[in-house]
N, C-alpha and C positions, 0 to 999 in steps of 0.2 A: 039585112036592111042597110041602106046607105046612111052614113053618118051625116048629120045635119049640123053644121056649125052655127052657133048663135051669132046673131048679127045685132049690132047696136045701131039703133036708129039715131039720126041726127037730132031728133027732138029730145031724147034722153040726155045726150051730152049737153045740150043747151040748158036743160033744167038743172043738171049738176053744177054747171058753172055758175048759174044764177044763185044756187043755194050757197056755194062757197063764197061768192062775192057778198051775198047778203049777210051771212053769218060769220064772216072772217073776223070782224071786230070782237064778236062774242068769244070765238075760239082763242083769239090772242089774249083777251082778258082772263079767260079761264086758265090758260097756261100760266100767265103772270101770277094769278091768285094762288094756284097750286104751288108754284115755285116760291112765292113769298111765304106761304104757310110753312113750307119745309124749312126755309132759312130761319124763320122766327122760332119754330120748334127747336131747331138745332141750337140756336143762340141761347134761348131760354134754358134749355136742358144743360148746355155747357156752363152757363152762369150758375145755375142751381147746383151743378156738380162742384164748381169751384167754391160756392158758398158753403156747401156741406163740408168740404175739406177744410176750409178756413175755420168753420165752427168747431170741428173736431180738434184742430190745433189749439184754438183758444180755450176750449173746454179742458184739454189736457194740461195747459199751462195754469188755468184756474185751479184745477185739482191739485197741482203741485204746490201752488201758493197756499191753498187752504191747508194742505198737509203740513207745510212748514210752519204756518201759524199755529196749527194744532200742537205740533211738537214744542214750539216756543211756549205756548200756553200751559202745556203739561209741565214744562220745566219751571215756569213761574209759580204754578200751583204747588209743586214740590217745595220750592223755596219758601213760599208763603206758609205752607204747613209746618216746615221746619222752624220758621221764625215764630209761628204761633206756639209751637211746642216749647221752644226756648223761652218765650215770654211767659208761658204758663209755669215752666219750671222756675224761672226767675221770680215770678210772683209768689209761687209756693215757698221758695227759699227765703224770700223777703218776709213772708208771713211767719215762717218758722223762726227766722232770726229776730223778728219783732217780738214774738212770743218769748223766745229765750232771753232777750234783753229785759223784757218786762218781768220775767220770772227771776232773773238775776237781781234786778233792782228790788223786787219784793223780798227776796232772800236777804239782800244786803240790809234793807230797812229792818227786817226781823232780827237779823244778827246784831245790828247796832242797838236796837231796842233791848235785846237780851243783855248785851254788854253794859248798857247803861244801868240796867237793873242790878247786874252783878257788881258793878263799880259802886253803886249806892250801898249795897249790902256790905261790901268790903270797907267802905268808908265808915259805916256804922260800927263795924267791928275793929276799927283802928287803922284800916288801910293797909297798903303794901309799900314798903320802902323801896327805893331805887334798887333794881336788881337786873342781872343779865339773865333773861329768860332762856335764850338758846344761842348757840353758835353753830353755823354751818359753813363748811369749806368745800368747794368743788374744784377738782383738778381739771385744768384745761390743757389743750395742746401746747407744746413748746415750753414746758415747765412753768406755765402760768397757773395761777390759782385765783379763785373768787371767794370772797368772804361775805357772810350775811350775819349781822349781829342784831338780835332783838332785845330791846330794852323795855322794861315795864316799871311803872310807878302809879300807885293810887294813893293820893294824899287825902287825909281826912278833911283838911281845910282847902282842898283843891289847889294846892301850890304846885307850880310847874317844876319839872325836873330840868335842870340846866347844868352843863359842864362839858367835859372833854373825855375822849376815849383813847386808849392806847391798845395796840395789838402786838404781842411779842411772841417770837418763836424761840423755844428753849431746847438746847441739847447739852446735857451735862452742865458745865459752867459757862457755856457759850450762849449768848442771848442776841437775837436779831430783832430790831424794831421794824415792823411792817409799816411802810408809808401809807397812811389812810387818805382817801380822797377828801373826806370831810371828818375832822376830828370832833367837831362840836355837835352837841345835841341839845334840844330844847323842845319839850313836849308836855302834854297833859297826862296822858295815860299810857301811850305806847308809841314807840318809834323803831324803825328798821334802818340800819346802816349797812350799805353795800359798797363794794369796791373790788379792785384786783391788784395783784402784785406778781412779780416774777421771782421765783425761788432761786437763790444762788446754786450753781451747779455743785453737786456733791454734798449738799447740805440736806439732811433729813432730821427734822425736829422730833423731839420726844413729846413735847407739850406745846399747847397754844394757850397763852395767858392774855386775858382781857382785863384792863384796868379802867375804872371810871372815877374821874375826879370832878368834884363839884363843891357846893356850899357845905355839904355834910361830910360824913366819914367816907373815905375812898372805898370803892368796891373792887375787889380783886377775885377773879374766878379763873381756875386753870382747867383746861380740857386736854384729854389724851389725844395725841395725833394718830389718826387712822386714815390711811390713804386708800381711796377706792379707785374705780376705773375713771379714766379721763372723760370729761364731758365734751362732746363735739359742738363747741360754741365759739365762733370767731367774730363776735360782734365788735371787738376792739382789736387794733393792731398790737402785736406783741411789743413793738417799740414804744407804745404809749403806756404800757403797764409799768408802774414804778417798781424799782428793785428794792428788795429788803436790805437793810443796812445793819451792820454789826453795832451793838451797843457796848460801850466801854465798861459798863457796870460789871 
């Protein structure tokens, strides 16, 4: 068969041209609308992507700030707990100290009451004349010594004991007078005299003699010298401690 080529009639071409001319504005508008939609979608998506990235960065920074605040809060809580524990301990110690002070005051009042009773009994039985109840001597560093003399008197007529005291160190015929810080005494029932002195080098006494002089008969009592271990007590400078001096008697 012979090939038959299609032919386009002039009427078809005219109709196509008319269609294009008539619908050209619509085609242009559709093209612009499709392009605008694509650009808007790209812009919005790009912005949303940037917004998500910025949100992630802000969230990470916020988490870091919160973590630092949590760490600081934990440290504050630890300090607060320690302060509360120290306060509780201090309150407990204060309560214990308060109870101990009250107990000591109660014991003191009881002791003073018993002493008053004993003194009254002694007065009814004639009392106790002025006497040296005890003598204590402590050895300190650098050849220094501390003395403690307890005096007692219970007078039936409640007369006070008044006078002076002397402390002597005796070795064979040699006698040293110990310089006392306070030689005078004046009390009702009891008094304790204390002080310090420095022993001359090379001198070791055999006896310590205490003499009381007052309105009545002098009281003399001699104690044997026994040296113990030095006491670690430096509340006074050695240069301030008086030296014992030889007596010409």
